[in-house]
C-alpha positions in Angstrom: -37.0 39.0 15.9 -38.2 35.6 17.0 -40.4 36.4 20.0 -42.8 34.5 22.1 -46.4 34.9 23.3 -48.5 33.2 26.0 -50.7 30.5 24.7 -53.6 32.5 26.2 -53.4 34.3 22.8 -55.2 31.1 21.3 -58.1 31.3 23.8 -61.3 30.3 21.9 -59.3 29.3 18.8 -60.5 25.7 18.9 -64.2 26.7 19.2 -64.0 29.3 16.4 -62.0 27.0 14.1 -64.5 24.1 14.5 -67.3 26.6 14.0 -66.0 27.4 10.5 -65.3 23.8 9.5 -61.6 23.5 10.5 -59.7 20.9 12.5 -57.9 23.0 15.2 -55.5 20.3 16.4 -54.3 19.4 13.0 -53.7 23.0 12.1 -51.7 23.6 15.3 -49.5 20.6 14.4 -49.1 22.0 10.8 -47.5 25.2 12.3 -45.5 23.4 15.0 -47.7 24.3 17.9 -48.5 21.9 20.7 -52.2 20.8 21.2 -51.8 21.7 24.8 -51.7 25.3 23.7 -55.5 25.1 23.5 -55.9 24.2 27.1 -52.9 25.6 29.0 -52.9 29.4 28.8 -49.3 29.8 30.2 -47.2 28.1 27.6 -44.8 30.3 25.8 -45.2 29.7 22.1 -43.5 31.3 19.0 -45.3 34.5 17.9 -44.7 33.8 14.2 -46.2 30.4 14.4 -49.4 31.9 15.9 -49.4 34.5 13.2 -49.1 31.9 10.5 -51.9 29.8 12.1 -54.4 32.7 12.2 -53.7 33.7 8.6 -54.0 30.2 7.4 -57.3 29.7 9.4 -58.8 32.8 7.7 -57.7 31.7 4.3 -58.8 28.1 4.5 -62.1 28.9 6.1 -62.8 31.9 3.8 -63.7 33.9 7.0 -62.1 37.3 6.7 -63.0 38.3 10.2 -61.5 35.0 11.9 -59.4 37.0 14.4 -62.5 39.0 15.4 -64.4 35.9 16.0 -61.7 34.9 18.5 -61.7 38.3 20.1 -65.5 38.4 20.8 -65.3 35.8 23.5 -62.4 37.4 25.4 -62.8 38.7 28.9 -60.6 40.7 31.3 -59.9 37.5 33.1 -58.1 36.1 30.1 -55.3 38.6 30.9 -54.7 37.0 34.3 -53.1 39.4 36.9 -53.2 42.2 34.3 -56.9 41.9 33.9 -57.3 41.9 37.6 -55.2 45.1 37.9 -57.2 46.8 35.2 -60.5 45.9 36.8 -59.4 47.4 40.1 -58.1 50.8 38.8 -59.8 54.0 39.9 -60.4 55.3 36.4 -60.6 53.9 32.9 -57.5 55.9 32.1 -55.5 54.2 34.8 -56.7 50.8 33.6 -55.7 51.5 30.0 -52.3 52.9 31.1 -51.7 49.6 33.1 -52.6 47.7 29.9 -50.0 49.7 27.9 -47.4 49.3 30.5 -47.6 45.5 31.0 -48.9 44.2 27.7 -45.4 43.3 26.4 -45.1 40.7 29.1 -47.8 38.8 27.3 -46.8 39.5 23.7 -43.3 40.5 22.8 -44.3 41.7 19.4 -47.0 44.1 20.5 -46.2 47.8 20.9 -48.9 49.9 22.5 -49.0 53.7 23.0 -51.7 56.1 24.4 -51.6 59.3 22.4 -53.7 62.3 23.3 -54.5 65.3 21.2 -57.2 67.8 22.3 -60.3 65.9 23.2 -59.3 62.7 21.4 -57.3 59.7 22.7 -55.7 57.1 20.5 -54.9 53.6 21.7 -52.4 52.7 19.0 -51.3 49.1 18.6 -48.6 47.8 16.2 -47.3 44.3 15.7 -43.6 44.2 14.9 -42.5 40.6 14.3 -39.2 41.1 12.4 -40.5 40.1 8.9 -42.8 41.6 6.4 -45.4 38.8 6.5 -49.1 39.3 6.7 -50.4 40.2 10.3 -54.0 41.0 9.3 -55.6 38.4 11.6 -53.2 39.0 14.5 -53.7 42.7 14.3 -57.5 42.4 14.2 -57.4 40.0 17.1 -55.3 42.4 19.1 -57.5 45.4 18.3 -60.6 43.3 19.0 -59.3 42.3 22.4 -58.6 45.9 23.3 -62.0 46.9 22.1 -63.7 44.4 24.2 -61.6 45.4 27.2 -62.8 49.0 26.8 -66.3 48.0 26.6 -66.0 45.8 29.7 -64.8 49.0 31.5 -67.2 51.5 29.9 -70.3 49.4 29.5 -71.9 47.5 26.5 -73.3 50.5 24.9 -70.0 52.4 24.5 -68.8 53.1 21.0 -65.4 54.5 20.0 -65.1 57.4 17.6 -63.3 55.2 15.1 -61.5 51.9 14.8 -58.6 52.1 12.4 -56.7 49.5 10.5 -53.6 50.0 8.2 -54.5 47.0 6.0 -57.2 47.1 3.3 -60.8 46.3 3.8 -62.0 42.8 3.2 -64.7 42.1 0.7 -67.2 41.1 3.4 -67.4 43.6 6.3 -70.3 42.0 8.1 -68.2 40.6 11.0 -66.4 43.9 11.5 -69.6 45.9 11.5 -71.2 43.5 13.9 -68.3 43.7 16.2 -67.2 47.4 16.0 -70.3 49.1 14.6 -70.0 51.3 11.5 -67.1 53.4 12.6 -64.3 51.0 11.4 -62.0 52.3 8.7 -59.2 50.6 6.6 -56.1 51.9 4.8 -55.2 54.2 7.7 -51.7 55.2 8.7 -51.9 53.3 12.0 -53.8 50.5 13.8 -55.7 51.5 16.9 -58.9 52.8 18.5 -59.8 56.4 18.7 -62.1 57.5 21.6 -63.0 60.7 23.5 -60.8 61.9 26.3 -63.9 62.0 28.6 -64.3 58.2 28.1 -60.9 57.6 29.8 -61.8 59.9 32.7 -64.8 57.9 33.9 -64.4 56.7 37.5 -64.6 53.1 38.5 -66.7 53.1 41.7 -66.0 49.5 42.4 -62.2 49.7 42.4 -60.4 48.0 45.2 -56.9 49.6 45.9 -55.8 46.6 48.0 -56.6 44.2 45.1 -54.8 46.5 42.6 -51.7 46.4 44.8 -51.9 42.6 44.9 -52.2 42.4 41.1 -49.3 44.8 40.7 -47.1 42.6 42.8 -48.0 39.5 40.8 -46.9 41.3 37.6 -43.7 42.9 39.0 -42.7 39.5 40.5 -43.1 37.8 37.1 -40.3 37.3 34.6 -38.2 40.4 33.8 -37.7 41.8 30.4 -34.9 40.3 28.3 -31.6 42.0 27.5 -33.2 43.6 24.4 -35.0 46.1 26.6 -33.5 49.3 25.2 -33.8 48.0 21.6 -37.5 47.3 22.1 -38.1 50.8 23.5 -36.2 52.3 20.6 -38.3 50.2 18.2 -41.5 51.5 19.7 -40.5 55.1 19.3 -39.2 54.5 15.7 -42.7 53.1 14.9 -44.3 56.2 16.4 -42.0 58.6 14.5 -41.3 57.0 11.2 -44.0 58.7 9.1 -43.2 62.1 10.5 -39.9 62.3 8.8 -38.4 63.4 12.1 -37.2 59.9 13.1 -33.7 60.7 14.2 -31.6 59.2 16.9 -31.5 62.7 18.6 -35.3 62.8 18.8 -35.7 59.2 19.9 -32.9 59.7 22.5 -34.8 62.7 23.9 -38.0 60.7 24.1 -36.2 58.1 26.1 -34.7 60.8 28.4 -31.0 60.2 27.4 -28.6 61.9 25.0 -27.5 60.6 21.6 -24.2 59.1 22.7 -25.8 57.3 25.7 -28.4 55.7 23.4 -25.8 54.7 20.8 -23.7 53.1 23.5 -26.6 51.1 25.0 -27.7 49.8 21.6 -24.1 48.8 20.8 -24.0 46.7 24.0 -27.0 44.9 22.6 -25.4 44.3 19.3 -27.4 46.8 17.2 -27.7 50.5 16.2 -30.3 53.1 15.6 -29.9 53.0 11.9 -30.1 49.2 11.9 -33.4 49.3 13.8 -34.9 51.9 11.3 -33.8 49.7 8.4 -35.3 46.6 9.9 -38.7 48.3 10.5 -38.7 49.8 7.1 -38.2 46.4 5.5 -40.9 44.9 7.5 -43.4 47.7 6.9 -42.7 48.0 3.2 -43.3 44.3 2.6 -46.5 44.5 4.5 -47.7 47.6 2.7 -47.0 46.2 -0.7 -48.8 43.0 0.1 -51.8 44.0 2.2 -52.9 47.5 0.9 -53.6 49.4 -2.3 -51.5 52.3 -1.3 -49.6 54.2 -4.0 -45.8 54.0 -4.0 -45.8 57.8 -3.0 -48.0 57.0 0.1 -45.7 54.1 1.1 -42.6 56.3 0.6 -44.1 59.0 2.9 -45.2 56.5 5.6 -41.7 55.1 5.7 -40.2 58.5 6.3 -38.6 59.2 3.0 -38.5 62.9 1.8 -39.0 61.9 -1.9 -40.2 58.9 -3.8 -36.9 58.7 -5.7 -35.0 58.2 -2.4 -37.5 55.5 -1.5 -37.0 53.8 -4.9 -33.3 53.8 -4.5 -33.5 52.3 -1.0 -36.0 49.7 -2.1 -33.7 48.5 -5.0 -30.7 48.3 -2.6 -32.7 46.2 -0.1 -34.6 43.8 -2.5 -32.6 43.9 -5.7 -35.8 44.7 -7.6 -37.7 48.0 -8.3 -40.6 48.8 -6.2 -42.7 49.5 -9.3 -42.2 46.0 -10.7 -43.1 44.4 -7.4 -46.2 46.5 -7.2 -47.2 45.4 -10.7 -46.7 41.8 -9.7 -48.8 42.2 -6.6 -51.5 43.9 -8.6 -51.6 41.1 -11.0 -51.9 38.5 -8.3 -54.6 40.6 -6.6 
């Protein structure tokens, strides 16, 4: 999946890169990105090039929290019409729901869901780029932006119950603790922010309904989604259901409000199938888990929705022509 993202995603990149001793313009050129991406927020640039740029910047500078340094200067205004809409919503919940609804117009690889259980709400964010490459910096930038968005709505003293990352912890956590506080955890089963339901129910006394309608019109009049719309929705629900071992076409079709045959027919029109999407996402996640975490093969098997590790091992060998255990040994030796 070769998607695109607005160059606004690189807001503050130049300042952060120079601050840690890097040449931002040279790095952009190294990854095929135009220098104008630092000054024009509305260019559409390849998502994978941005991903590579951020990972390389963290590696070359030795700053594990590079993405968070970029996130700390973001404001709602950087989201354009979406930021305006969020600012004018009557409650924090309505603002977050607007963010979830429209975010893919800004980043085709970002899948957001708002999940509620009891008195807890989870804003879950997953990056699906179509390959198993590292997304640590892109993920931390996305979570950092959402965290800053929530603090802008809830006040500078607000703290979440937890900030979760699926990748492993860096050696130096100082930037993460300074940014999120002490409630940041790694090696989790999802990426996202956990907060209290009451946080989202807070009213926004300064909301302007007329301005919210104007912002909505700006967003609705923008470019429509591509022909991959159904596939993208299915990908989102597969990500949500994969670890539950109930990731079936019947279940996802029900979540989309259609029957199995209708979903199969719509995916076929887009040149794909439910099983192909599941396999694609499993390949991406397994490569990421093997590279970026210390999870056991049993844990990885469960998170990919396999009922037994033996089934996972057979699947892995079919996909990559090597055993998962030999790849894990290689990654451990490199680590």
